[in-house]
C-alpha positions as CSV (number, residue, x, y, z in Angstrom):
1,M,31.4,-137.1,18.5
2,P,34.8,-135.6,19.4
3,E,37.4,-137.7,21.2
4,R,37.5,-137.0,24.9
5,L,41.1,-136.4,26.0
6,V,41.5,-137.2,29.6
7,A,44.2,-137.4,32.4
8,V,43.7,-138.1,36.1
9,E,45.0,-135.6,38.6
10,K,44.4,-136.5,42.3
11,S,41.1,-138.2,41.5
12,A,40.0,-135.3,39.3
13,V,39.5,-135.7,35.6
14,L,40.9,-133.1,33.1
15,E,38.8,-133.3,30.0
16,L,39.6,-131.5,26.7
17,S,38.0,-132.0,23.3
18,V,40.6,-131.2,20.7
19,T,40.5,-133.8,18.0
20,G,37.9,-135.8,16.1
21,E,37.7,-139.6,16.1
22,G,39.7,-141.6,13.6
23,E,42.5,-140.0,11.5
24,H,44.9,-137.7,13.2
25,V,43.8,-134.0,13.0
26,P,46.7,-131.5,12.8
27,M,46.8,-128.9,15.6
28,T,44.8,-125.8,14.5
29,R,45.0,-122.4,16.0
30,E,41.5,-122.9,17.6
31,M,42.6,-126.2,19.2
32,L,45.7,-124.5,20.6
33,L,43.7,-121.7,22.1
34,Q,41.2,-124.2,23.6
35,L,44.1,-126.0,25.2
36,L,45.5,-122.8,26.7
37,G,42.1,-121.8,27.9
38,R,41.7,-125.1,29.6
39,A,45.1,-124.8,31.2
40,W,44.3,-121.3,32.5
41,S,40.9,-122.4,33.9
42,L,42.5,-125.3,35.8
43,G,45.1,-123.0,37.4
44,A,48.1,-124.6,35.6
45,T,51.3,-122.6,35.9
46,C,53.0,-124.1,32.7
47,V,52.0,-125.9,29.6
48,H,54.6,-128.2,27.9
49,L,54.2,-129.2,24.2
50,K,56.7,-131.5,22.4
51,A,56.7,-134.1,19.7
52,S,55.9,-137.7,20.7
53,R,54.3,-136.6,24.1
54,R,50.8,-135.7,25.2
55,P,50.4,-132.1,26.2
56,L,51.5,-131.6,29.8
57,F,50.1,-129.2,32.4
58,R,52.0,-128.2,35.6
59,L,49.4,-128.3,38.4
60,E,50.6,-127.8,42.0
61,N,54.2,-128.6,41.0
62,E,53.2,-131.8,39.3
63,L,53.6,-132.2,35.5
64,L,50.6,-134.1,34.3
65,P,49.6,-135.4,30.8
66,V,46.4,-134.2,29.3
67,G,44.6,-136.3,26.8
68,T,45.3,-139.6,25.0
69,S,46.8,-138.3,21.7
70,R,50.5,-137.7,21.3
71,L,51.7,-134.6,19.5
72,R,53.4,-135.2,16.2
73,P,56.3,-133.1,14.8
74,E,53.9,-131.4,12.4
75,D,51.7,-130.4,15.4
76,T,54.5,-128.8,17.3
77,R,55.6,-126.9,14.1
78,L,52.1,-125.6,13.7
79,V,52.0,-124.7,17.4
80,A,55.2,-122.7,17.0
81,E,53.8,-120.9,13.9
82,H,50.5,-120.0,15.8
83,L,52.4,-118.7,18.8
84,L,54.8,-116.6,16.8
85,S,51.8,-115.0,15.1
86,L,50.3,-114.2,18.5
87,G,53.5,-113.0,20.2
88,T,55.5,-109.9,20.6
89,V,58.5,-111.0,18.5
90,E,58.8,-110.5,14.8
91,L,60.7,-113.7,13.8
92,S,60.3,-116.3,11.1
93,L,60.0,-120.0,12.2
94,A,63.1,-120.8,10.3
95,R,65.1,-118.5,12.6
96,A,63.5,-119.5,15.8
97,L,66.1,-121.8,17.2
98,H,65.6,-120.7,20.8
99,T,63.2,-117.8,21.4
100,E,61.4,-116.3,24.4
101,F,58.5,-113.8,24.1
102,T,55.2,-112.9,25.6
103,M,51.7,-113.1,24.2
104,G,48.2,-112.4,25.2
105,V,45.1,-114.6,24.4
106,P,41.9,-112.6,24.6
107,G,39.5,-113.9,27.2
108,V,42.2,-116.2,28.6
109,G,45.3,-114.5,29.9
110,R,49.0,-113.8,29.1
111,F,51.8,-116.3,28.6
112,R,55.5,-116.2,28.6
113,V,56.6,-118.5,25.7
114,Q,59.9,-120.5,25.4
115,L,60.2,-121.9,21.9
116,F,63.2,-124.3,21.1
117,R,64.3,-126.9,18.6
118,Q,65.1,-130.5,19.6
119,R,65.9,-133.4,17.2
120,S,64.6,-131.6,14.2
121,S,61.2,-130.8,15.8
122,Y,59.9,-127.9,18.0
123,G,59.3,-127.9,21.7
124,V,57.3,-125.2,23.5
125,I,56.9,-124.3,27.2
126,L,54.3,-121.7,28.0
127,H,54.3,-120.0,31.5
128,C,51.0,-118.6,32.6
129,V,51.5,-115.0,33.7
130,D,49.1,-114.3,36.6
131,T,47.4,-110.9,37.0
132,Q,45.9,-111.9,40.4
133,I,48.6,-110.6,42.8
134,P,48.7,-112.4,46.2
135,T,48.1,-109.9,49.0
136,L,50.0,-109.6,52.3
137,S,47.0,-110.7,54.3
138,E,46.5,-113.8,52.1
139,L,50.2,-114.7,52.7
140,K,49.9,-113.8,56.4
141,I,52.6,-111.2,56.2
142,P,52.4,-108.1,58.5
143,P,52.1,-104.8,56.6
144,R,55.1,-103.4,58.5
145,A,57.3,-105.9,56.5
146,V,57.0,-103.7,53.4
147,P,59.6,-100.9,53.3
148,E,58.3,-97.4,53.5
149,V,57.7,-95.4,50.4
150,D,60.9,-93.4,50.7
151,A,63.1,-96.4,51.7
152,R,66.6,-96.6,50.2
153,G,69.3,-99.2,50.5
154,L,69.1,-103.0,49.9
155,L,66.3,-105.5,50.4
156,L,66.7,-109.3,50.0
157,I,63.9,-111.8,49.5
158,G,64.1,-115.6,49.6
159,G,62.3,-118.7,50.6
160,A,60.5,-121.4,48.7
161,R,57.6,-119.0,48.0
162,R,59.7,-116.0,47.2
163,D,57.8,-115.3,44.0
164,E,54.6,-114.8,45.8
165,L,56.3,-112.8,48.6
166,L,58.0,-110.5,46.0
167,A,54.7,-110.0,44.1
168,A,52.9,-109.1,47.3
169,V,55.6,-106.7,48.5
170,V,55.8,-104.9,45.1
171,D,52.0,-104.7,45.0
172,A,51.9,-103.2,48.5
173,R,54.5,-100.6,47.5
174,N,52.5,-100.0,44.3
175,S,49.5,-99.1,46.4
176,A,51.3,-97.1,49.1
177,G,52.6,-94.2,47.1
178,Y,53.9,-92.6,44.0
179,G,57.2,-93.7,42.5
180,H,58.9,-95.8,39.8
181,I,59.4,-99.5,40.2
182,V,61.6,-101.2,37.6
183,M,61.5,-105.0,37.6
184,V,64.0,-107.1,35.6
185,E,62.8,-110.7,35.5
186,R,63.9,-114.0,33.9
187,S,60.3,-115.0,33.4
188,T,57.3,-112.9,34.3
189,R,55.0,-114.8,36.6
190,Y,52.9,-111.9,37.8
191,L,51.8,-109.0,35.7
192,H,51.5,-105.8,37.7
193,A,49.2,-102.9,36.7
194,D,50.0,-99.4,37.8
195,K,48.2,-98.3,40.9
196,R,49.8,-95.2,42.6
197,A,53.3,-96.2,41.5
198,S,54.5,-96.6,37.9
199,I,55.8,-100.2,37.2
200,S,58.1,-101.2,34.3
201,Q,58.6,-104.9,33.9
202,Q,61.6,-105.9,31.7
203,E,62.1,-109.5,30.7
204,V,65.5,-110.9,30.1
205,G,65.7,-112.3,26.5
206,A,62.9,-110.1,25.3
207,E,63.4,-106.4,26.3
208,V,67.0,-106.8,27.7
209,E,69.8,-109.3,26.9
210,S,70.9,-110.0,30.4
211,F,70.3,-109.1,34.1
212,S,73.4,-106.9,34.1
213,E,72.1,-105.0,31.1
214,G,68.7,-104.7,32.6
215,F,70.1,-103.4,35.9
216,E,72.1,-100.7,34.2
217,M,69.1,-99.7,32.2
218,A,66.9,-99.6,35.3
219,A,69.5,-97.4,37.1
220,R,69.1,-94.8,34.3
221,L,65.2,-94.8,34.5
222,D,64.9,-92.6,37.6
223,P,63.9,-95.6,39.8
224,D,62.6,-95.6,43.4
225,W,62.9,-99.4,43.4
226,I,65.0,-101.7,41.2
227,V,63.9,-105.4,41.5
228,L,65.8,-108.4,40.1
229,N,64.5,-111.9,40.6
230,E,67.9,-113.7,40.4
231,L,71.1,-113.8,42.4
232,P,73.3,-111.0,40.9
233,T,76.6,-111.4,39.3
234,L,79.7,-109.8,41.0
235,E,79.4,-106.8,38.7
236,T,75.7,-106.2,39.4
237,A,76.1,-106.8,43.1
238,E,78.9,-104.2,43.4
239,R,76.8,-101.7,41.3
240,A,73.8,-102.4,43.6
241,L,75.9,-101.7,46.7
242,E,77.1,-98.4,45.2
243,L,73.5,-97.3,44.4
244,A,72.4,-98.4,47.9
245,E,75.3,-96.5,49.5
246,A,74.4,-93.4,47.5
247,R,70.8,-93.7,48.8
248,R,69.5,-93.4,45.2
249,C,66.9,-96.1,45.4
250,L,65.9,-99.4,47.1
251,V,67.5,-102.3,45.3
252,V,65.6,-105.6,45.8
253,F,67.2,-109.0,45.0
254,S,64.9,-112.1,45.1
255,F,66.7,-115.4,44.7
256,G,66.7,-119.0,45.8
257,A,67.9,-118.7,49.4
258,P,65.9,-120.9,51.8
259,D,65.8,-118.4,54.7
260,V,66.8,-114.9,55.6
261,E,70.3,-115.7,56.9
262,A,71.0,-117.6,53.7
263,C,70.0,-114.6,51.7
264,V,72.9,-112.6,53.3
265,R,75.3,-115.5,53.0
266,Q,74.6,-116.2,49.3
267,L,74.9,-112.5,48.4
268,L,78.2,-112.3,50.2
269,A,79.4,-115.4,48.4
270,V,79.1,-113.6,45.1
271,F,82.1,-111.5,46.1
272,P,85.7,-112.7,46.2
273,A,86.7,-114.3,49.5
274,A,89.5,-111.7,50.1
275,S,87.0,-108.8,50.1
276,R,84.0,-110.4,51.9
277,Q,84.9,-108.9,55.3
278,T,84.9,-105.4,53.9
279,V,81.8,-106.1,51.8
280,Q,79.9,-107.4,54.8
281,V,80.5,-104.1,56.6
282,R,79.2,-102.2,53.6
283,L,76.3,-104.6,53.2
284,M,75.2,-104.3,56.8
285,A,75.3,-100.5,56.5
286,V,72.8,-100.4,53.7
287,L,70.7,-103.5,54.3
288,H,67.1,-102.5,54.9
289,D,66.0,-106.1,55.6
290,A,65.8,-109.7,54.4
291,L,62.5,-111.4,54.0
292,A,61.6,-115.0,53.4
293,L,58.5,-117.0,52.9
294,G,58.6,-120.8,53.0
295,P,56.6,-123.8,54.1
296,D,57.0,-122.8,57.7
297,G,55.7,-119.2,57.1
298,F,57.2,-115.8,57.0
299,S,60.4,-114.5,58.6
300,R,62.4,-111.2,58.7
301,L,66.1,-110.9,59.3
302,S,65.5,-107.8,61.5
303,E,63.3,-109.7,63.8
304,T,65.5,-112.8,63.7
305,S,68.6,-110.8,64.6
306,A,66.7,-109.1,67.5
307,R,66.0,-112.4,69.1
C-alpha cells in the first residue's frame, strides 16, 4: 500500500500518494507530474521544492507542507532534470545556476519555473499560470472603468489585488475590439488567449532580458496597449510619457501602490526631485486614469478626484 502523504490546511486534509512504504524512492517524472496535478486541483498558486523540506503548496497566501517525506538533494536534482526536459529552455542542468522558463503539463496546466542552486543542491519554485481570467463582474468593477478601444495615454493600476484587476481589464479590452496588446511581465500569472485583440505576452528572463528591453521591443511592435506589471525605471517612465504624449498607444503600468493616489505619487517618485513639478504637469495631461482593487473594493482616481 502506498504511503499517504498528508498535511492539514484549515481542517482540510491534502493527500498525495507519491512514494511506497519503506526505503526512500527517488522522485520520478510520474511522481512529479502527480504532485503538480494535485497542486493545480487544489488551487495552489505556487509549489516550492527544496532539499531537506517537504513539498510546499501556497494556498490562499499560506505556504503549507504536503506529505511526510522530506525531499533529498537527489530528488531536487531529478526534479530539475524533469522540468528542464518539459520546459521552453534548452539548457543543461550543469549550466542551470538560476534559470526561469515556462512549461505546460498536458491535462494539468502551465507553470512558470524558477530553478536555482543553493548549498550544492537545487531549489525549484513553480508558479501556476491561470487561464481562467477573472471578469469585471466577478470583481465588482463597472465596465466603464475599462478604457475605450481607441484610448491613448497612460493608465495606472494598483491595489493589493492588482494582478486580478489587470487581468480583468486586459481581458475586457481583448473582447471589446481589435488591436495589439503587448504585455511585459516578471512572472506570468494569467495566460491570455486572443479574442478580438491580439495579445503578446513577454516574460522577463525568458523572452526579454529586462523590463526596459521589453518596453522598447513592445514600442516597435505596433501596439495599441503596452502593459508592464512593475514600477518602471526612470528611463522607461520617461519613454512611456513620450509615447503617451505622442498618443501612439495606451501605456499601462501595474505596480504595488496601495491605492489610486499612491499610484501617481510612486510614479512621480521615479523622476528626480528637481523635475517632478514639470513631470507632474506632463503626467496629468496624458493620464487616462488610475485604478485600484484592494480589500475594501475598487476605486478610480477620476471618481476620487471628482469628489
